[in-house]
ROLO-625043 format. One line per 8 residues: their letters; for each residue z, x, y of N, C-alpha, C. Coordinates in Angstrom, 1 decimal. Example, Ala and Ser with C-alpha at 12.3 -4.5 7.8 and 13.67 -1.06 7.14 Angstrom:
REM ROLO-625043
AS> 7.8 13.2 -5.7 7.8 12.3 -4.5 7.8 13.2 -3.3; 7.1 12.8 -2.2 7.1 13.7 -1.1 7.9 12.9 0.0;
This chain:
REM ROLO-625043
XXXXXXXX> 0.0 0.8 -1.2 0.0 0.0 0.0 0.0 0.9 1.2; -1.0 0.7 2.1 -1.1 1.5 3.3 -0.4 0.9 4.5; 0.3 1.6 5.2 1.0 1.1 6.3 0.2 1.4 7.6; 0.1 0.4 8.5 -0.6 0.6 9.7 0.3 1.4 10.6; -0.3 2.4 11.2 0.4 3.2 12.2 0.1 2.8 13.6; 1.1 2.8 14.4 1.0 2.4 15.8 0.1 3.4 16.6; -0.7 2.9 17.5 -1.4 3.8 18.4 -0.5 4.2 19.5; -0.3 5.5 19.5 0.6 6.0 20.6 -0.2 6.9 21.6;
XXXXXXXX> -1.3 7.5 21.1 -2.1 8.3 21.9 -3.6 8.1 21.5; -4.4 8.0 22.5 -5.8 7.8 22.3 -6.5 9.2 22.2; -7.3 9.4 21.2 -8.0 10.7 21.1 -8.9 10.8 22.4; -9.0 12.1 22.8 -9.7 12.4 24.0 -11.2 11.8 24.0; -11.8 11.9 22.9 -13.2 11.4 22.8 -13.3 9.9 23.0; -12.2 9.1 22.8 -12.2 7.7 22.9 -11.7 7.2 24.3; -11.3 8.1 25.1 -10.8 7.6 26.4 -11.9 7.2 27.3; -11.7 6.2 28.1 -12.7 5.8 29.1 -12.4 6.5 30.4;
XXXXXXXX> -13.2 7.5 30.6 -13.0 8.3 31.9 -14.1 8.1 32.8; -13.8 7.8 34.1 -14.8 7.6 35.1 -14.3 8.4 36.3; -15.1 9.3 36.8 -14.7 10.2 37.9 -15.3 9.6 39.2; -14.4 9.2 40.0 -14.9 8.6 41.3 -13.9 9.2 42.4; -14.5 10.0 43.3 -13.7 10.6 44.4 -12.6 11.4 43.8; -12.8 12.2 42.8 -11.9 13.1 42.1 -10.7 12.3 41.4; -10.9 11.0 41.2 -9.8 10.3 40.5 -10.3 10.0 39.1; -9.4 10.1 38.2 -9.7 9.9 36.8 -9.0 8.6 36.3;
XXXXXXXX> -9.7 7.6 35.8 -9.1 6.4 35.3 -9.2 6.4 33.8; -8.1 6.1 33.2 -7.9 6.0 31.7 -7.2 4.7 31.3; -7.6 4.2 30.1 -6.9 3.0 29.7 -5.7 3.3 28.9; -4.7 2.5 28.9 -3.5 2.7 28.1 -3.8 2.4 26.6; -3.0 2.9 25.7 -3.2 2.6 24.3 -3.2 1.1 24.0; -2.4 0.4 24.7 -2.3 -1.1 24.4 -3.6 -1.7 24.9; -4.2 -1.3 26.0 -5.5 -1.8 26.5 -6.6 -1.4 25.5; -6.5 -0.2 25.0 -7.5 0.3 24.1 -7.6 -0.6 22.8;
XXXXXXXX> -6.4 -0.8 22.3 -6.3 -1.6 21.1 -6.7 -3.1 21.3; -6.3 -3.6 22.4 -6.7 -5.0 22.8 -8.2 -5.1 23.0; -8.8 -4.1 23.6 -10.2 -4.2 23.9 -11.0 -4.2 22.5; -10.6 -3.3 21.6 -11.3 -3.3 20.4 -11.1 -4.5 19.5; -9.9 -5.1 19.6 -9.6 -6.4 18.9 -10.6 -7.4 19.4; -10.8 -7.5 20.7 -11.7 -8.5 21.3 -13.1 -8.2 20.9; -13.5 -7.0 20.8 -14.9 -6.7 20.4 -15.1 -7.1 18.9; -14.1 -6.8 18.1 -14.2 -7.2 16.7 -14.3 -8.8 16.5;
XXXXXXXX> -13.5 -9.5 17.3 -13.6 -10.9 17.3 -15.0 -11.4 17.7; -15.6 -10.8 18.7 -16.9 -11.1 19.1 -17.9 -10.8 18.0; -17.8 -9.7 17.3 -18.7 -9.3 16.2 -18.6 -10.4 15.1; -17.3 -10.7 14.8 -17.1 -11.7 13.7 -17.7 -13.1 14.1; -17.5 -13.5 15.3 -18.1 -14.8 15.8 -19.6 -14.8 15.7; -20.2 -13.7 16.1 -21.7 -13.6 16.0 -22.2 -13.6 14.6; -21.5 -12.8 13.7 -21.8 -12.8 12.3 -21.8 -14.2 11.7; -20.7 -14.9 11.9 -20.5 -16.2 11.3 -21.6 -17.2 11.9;
XXXXXXXX> -21.9 -17.1 13.1 -22.9 -17.9 13.7 -24.3 -17.6 13.1; -24.6 -16.4 12.9 -25.9 -16.0 12.3 -25.9 -16.4 10.9; -24.9 -16.3 10.1 -24.9 -16.7 8.7 -25.1 -18.2 8.7; -24.4 -19.0 9.5 -24.6 -20.4 9.5 -26.0 -20.8 9.9; -26.6 -20.1 10.9 -27.9 -20.4 11.3 -28.9 -20.1 10.1; -28.7 -19.0 9.4 -29.5 -18.6 8.3 -29.4 -19.6 7.1; -28.3 -20.1 6.9 -28.1 -21.0 5.8 -28.9 -22.3 6.1; -28.7 -22.8 7.3 -29.4 -24.1 7.7 -30.9 -23.9 7.8;
XXXXXXXX> -31.3 -22.8 8.3 -32.8 -22.6 8.5 -33.5 -22.6 7.2; -32.9 -22.2 6.1 -33.6 -22.2 4.8 -33.7 -23.6 4.2; -32.8 -24.5 4.7 -32.8 -25.9 4.1 -33.7 -26.8 5.0; -34.1 -26.4 6.1 -34.8 -27.4 7.0 -36.1 -27.9 6.4; -37.0 -27.0 5.8 -38.3 -27.5 5.3 -38.1 -28.5 4.2; -37.3 -28.2 3.1 -37.1 -29.2 2.1 -36.5 -30.5 2.6; -35.6 -30.4 3.5 -35.0 -31.6 4.1 -36.0 -32.4 4.9; -36.8 -31.7 5.7 -37.8 -32.4 6.5 -38.8 -33.1 5.6;
XXXXXXXX> -39.2 -32.4 4.5 -40.2 -33.1 3.6 -39.6 -34.3 2.9; -38.3 -34.2 2.6 -37.6 -35.3 1.9 -37.5 -36.5 2.8; -37.2 -36.3 4.1 -36.9 -37.5 5.0 -38.2 -38.0 5.6; -39.3 -37.2 5.7 -40.5 -37.7 6.3 -41.7 -36.9 5.6; -42.4 -37.6 4.8 -43.5 -36.9 4.1 -44.7 -36.6 5.0; -44.7 -37.2 6.2 -45.8 -36.9 7.1 -45.6 -35.7 7.9; -44.4 -35.1 7.8 -44.1 -33.9 8.6 -44.9 -32.7 8.0; -45.5 -31.9 8.9 -46.3 -30.8 8.5 -45.7 -29.5 9.0;
XXXXXXXX> -46.3 -28.4 8.7 -45.7 -27.1 9.0 -45.7 -26.9 10.6; -46.6 -27.5 11.3 -46.5 -27.4 12.7 -45.2 -28.0 13.3; -44.9 -29.2 12.7 -43.7 -29.9 13.2 -42.5 -29.1 12.8; -42.5 -28.4 11.6 -41.4 -27.6 11.2 -41.2 -26.5 12.2; -42.2 -25.9 12.8 -42.1 -24.9 13.8 -41.4 -25.4 15.1; -41.6 -26.7 15.4 -40.9 -27.3 16.5 -39.5 -27.5 16.2; -39.2 -27.9 15.0 -37.8 -28.2 14.6 -37.0 -26.8 14.6; -37.6 -25.8 14.1 -37.0 -24.5 14.1 -36.8 -24.0 15.5;
XXXXXXXX> -37.8 -24.1 16.4 -37.7 -23.7 17.8 -36.7 -24.5 18.6; -36.5 -25.7 18.2 -35.6 -26.6 19.0 -34.2 -26.0 19.2; -33.7 -25.4 18.1 -32.4 -24.8 18.2 -32.4 -23.7 19.3; -33.3 -22.9 19.3 -33.4 -21.8 20.3 -33.6 -22.3 21.7; -34.5 -23.3 21.8 -34.7 -23.9 23.1 -33.5 -24.6 23.7; -32.8 -25.3 22.8 -31.5 -25.9 23.2 -30.5 -24.9 23.7; -30.4 -23.8 22.9 -29.5 -22.7 23.3 -29.9 -22.1 24.6; -31.2 -21.9 24.8 -31.7 -21.3 26.0 -31.4 -22.1 27.2;
XXXXXXXX> -31.5 -23.4 27.1 -31.2 -24.3 28.2 -29.7 -24.3 28.5; -28.9 -24.4 27.4 -27.4 -24.6 27.6 -26.7 -23.3 28.0; -27.1 -22.2 27.6 -26.4 -21.0 27.9 -26.1 -20.8 29.4; -27.1 -20.8 30.3 -26.8 -20.7 31.7 -26.0 -21.8 32.3; -26.2 -23.0 31.8 -25.3 -24.1 32.2 -23.9 -23.9 31.9; -23.6 -23.6 30.6 -22.2 -23.3 30.2 -21.7 -22.1 30.9; -22.5 -21.1 31.2 -22.0 -19.9 31.9 -21.6 -20.3 33.3; -22.5 -21.1 34.0 -22.1 -21.5 35.4 -20.8 -22.3 35.4;
XXXXXXXX> -20.7 -23.2 34.4 -19.5 -24.0 34.3 -18.3 -23.2 34.1; -18.4 -22.2 33.2 -17.2 -21.4 32.9 -16.9 -20.4 34.0; -17.8 -20.2 34.9 -17.5 -19.3 36.1 -16.7 -20.1 37.1; -16.8 -21.4 37.1 -16.1 -22.2 38.1 -14.9 -23.0 37.6; -14.8 -23.1 36.3 -13.7 -23.9 35.7 -13.0 -23.0 34.6; -11.9 -23.5 34.1 -11.3 -22.8 33.0 -12.3 -22.7 31.8; -12.3 -21.5 31.1 -13.2 -21.2 30.0 -13.1 -22.2 28.9; -11.9 -22.8 28.7 -11.7 -23.7 27.6 -12.5 -25.0 27.7;
XXXXXXXX> -12.8 -25.5 28.9 -13.6 -26.7 29.1 -15.0 -26.6 28.5; -15.8 -25.7 28.9 -17.1 -25.6 28.3 -17.1 -25.3 26.8; -16.1 -24.5 26.4 -16.0 -24.2 25.0 -15.7 -25.4 24.2; -14.8 -26.2 24.6 -14.4 -27.5 23.9 -15.6 -28.4 23.9; -16.3 -28.5 25.0 -17.4 -29.4 25.1 -18.6 -29.0 24.2; -18.8 -27.7 24.1 -19.9 -27.2 23.2 -19.5 -27.4 21.8; -18.2 -27.3 21.4 -17.8 -27.5 20.1 -18.0 -29.0 19.7; -17.7 -29.9 20.6 -17.9 -31.3 20.4 -19.3 -31.7 20.2;
XXXXXXXX> -20.2 -31.1 21.1 -21.6 -31.3 21.0 -22.2 -30.8 19.7; -21.7 -29.6 19.3 -22.2 -29.0 18.1 -21.8 -29.8 16.8; -20.5 -30.3 16.8 -20.1 -31.1 15.7 -20.9 -32.4 15.6; -21.0 -33.1 16.8 -21.8 -34.4 16.8 -23.2 -34.2 16.4; -23.8 -33.1 16.8 -25.2 -32.8 16.5 -25.4 -32.5 15.0; -24.4 -31.8 14.4 -24.5 -31.5 13.0 -24.3 -32.7 12.2; -23.4 -33.7 12.6 -23.3 -34.9 11.9 -24.6 -35.7 12.0; -25.2 -35.7 13.2 -26.5 -36.4 13.3 -27.5 -35.8 12.3;
XXXXXXXX> -27.6 -34.4 12.3 -28.5 -33.7 11.4 -28.2 -34.1 9.9; -27.0 -34.2 9.6 -26.6 -34.6 8.2 -27.1 -36.0 7.8; -27.2 -36.9 8.8 -27.5 -38.3 8.5 -28.9 -38.7 9.0; -29.8 -37.7 9.3 -31.1 -38.1 9.7 -31.9 -38.8 8.7; -31.5 -38.8 7.4 -32.2 -39.5 6.4 -31.9 -41.0 6.4; -30.9 -41.5 7.1 -30.6 -42.9 7.0 -31.5 -43.8 7.8; -32.0 -43.5 9.0 -32.9 -44.5 9.7 -34.1 -44.7 8.8; -34.7 -45.9 9.1 -35.9 -46.3 8.2 -37.2 -45.7 8.7;
XXXXXXXX> -37.2 -45.2 9.9 -38.5 -44.6 10.4 -38.1 -43.5 11.5; -39.1 -42.7 11.8 -39.1 -41.6 12.8 -38.0 -40.6 12.5; -37.7 -40.4 11.2 -36.7 -39.4 10.8 -36.9 -38.0 11.3; -38.2 -37.6 11.3 -38.4 -36.2 11.7 -38.1 -36.0 13.2; -38.2 -37.1 14.0 -37.9 -36.9 15.4 -36.4 -36.9 15.6; -35.6 -37.6 14.8 -34.2 -37.5 14.8 -33.7 -36.1 14.4; -34.4 -35.5 13.5 -34.1 -34.1 13.1 -34.4 -33.2 14.3; -35.5 -33.4 15.0 -35.8 -32.5 16.1 -34.8 -32.7 17.2;
XXXXXXXX> -34.3 -33.9 17.5 -33.3 -34.1 18.5 -31.9 -33.5 18.0; -31.6 -33.6 16.7 -30.4 -33.1 16.2 -30.4 -31.5 16.3; -31.5 -30.9 15.9 -31.5 -29.4 16.0 -31.5 -29.0 17.5; -32.1 -29.7 18.4 -32.0 -29.4 19.8 -30.5 -29.4 20.3; -29.8 -30.4 19.9 -28.4 -30.5 20.3 -27.5 -29.6 19.6; -27.8 -29.2 18.4 -27.1 -28.1 17.7 -27.2 -26.8 18.5; -28.5 -26.5 18.9 -28.7 -25.3 19.7 -28.0 -25.4 21.1; -28.0 -26.6 21.7 -27.4 -26.8 22.9 -25.9 -26.6 22.8;
XXXXXXXX> -25.3 -27.1 21.7 -23.9 -26.8 21.5 -23.5 -25.4 21.2; -24.5 -24.7 20.6 -24.3 -23.2 20.4 -24.5 -22.4 21.6; -24.9 -23.0 22.7 -25.2 -22.2 23.9 -23.9 -21.6 24.5; -22.8 -22.0 24.1 -21.5 -21.4 24.6 -20.8 -20.6 23.6; -21.4 -20.2 22.5 -20.8 -19.4 21.5 -20.2 -18.1 22.0; -21.0 -17.3 22.7 -20.5 -16.0 23.1 -19.9 -16.0 24.5; -20.2 -17.0 25.3 -19.7 -17.0 26.7 -18.3 -16.6 26.9; -17.3 -17.4 26.4 -15.9 -17.1 26.6 -15.5 -15.8 26.0;
XXXXXXXX> -16.1 -15.5 24.8 -15.7 -14.2 24.2 -16.2 -13.0 24.9; -17.4 -13.0 25.3 -18.0 -11.8 26.1 -17.3 -11.7 27.4; -17.0 -12.8 28.0 -16.3 -12.8 29.3 -14.9 -12.2 29.2; -14.2 -12.5 28.1 -12.9 -12.0 27.8 -13.0 -10.5 27.6; -14.0 -10.0 26.8 -14.1 -8.6 26.6 -14.4 -7.9 27.9; -15.3 -8.4 28.7 -15.7 -7.8 30.0 -14.5 -7.7 30.9; -13.6 -8.8 30.9 -12.4 -8.8 31.8 -11.4 -7.7 31.3; -11.4 -7.5 30.0 -10.4 -6.5 29.6 -10.9 -5.0 29.8;
XX> -12.2 -4.9 30.1 -12.7 -3.5 30.3 -12.6 -3.1 31.8; -12.2 -4.1 32.6 -12.2 -3.8 34.1 -10.8 -3.1 34.4;
């Protein structure tokens, strides 16, 4: 069993040194540890988001064919692109929102949108017609909800680096 040792001194090669007007700025061991914890949380969040995206992306074509036989490969391209388009539209909006309000507000909103959109995606087979368009809307809103995935985390990491 390996015991974790406390960081008491940062190796010279890991110190953040910036020379400005002959002044040297260095971070404390606690700040160093906290910064790297934040970075690892951001890596884990991005990894889980990418895994989730990869799992869903492989199931879109069979699901689309099952719910609407008239759907072709061109429409599949739109369904796949809808996620990224939704995320592209939402990211600056959530970023602007989190710059002016507490970070938790846009994060909670994006989670609610994401959950609702994933529920819609799961049930697009229920309507009697136009199912492929429901899937397109659902994927767009899933992307919109994912537009705030890294916002609060990257902002927290950048705040700790200042």
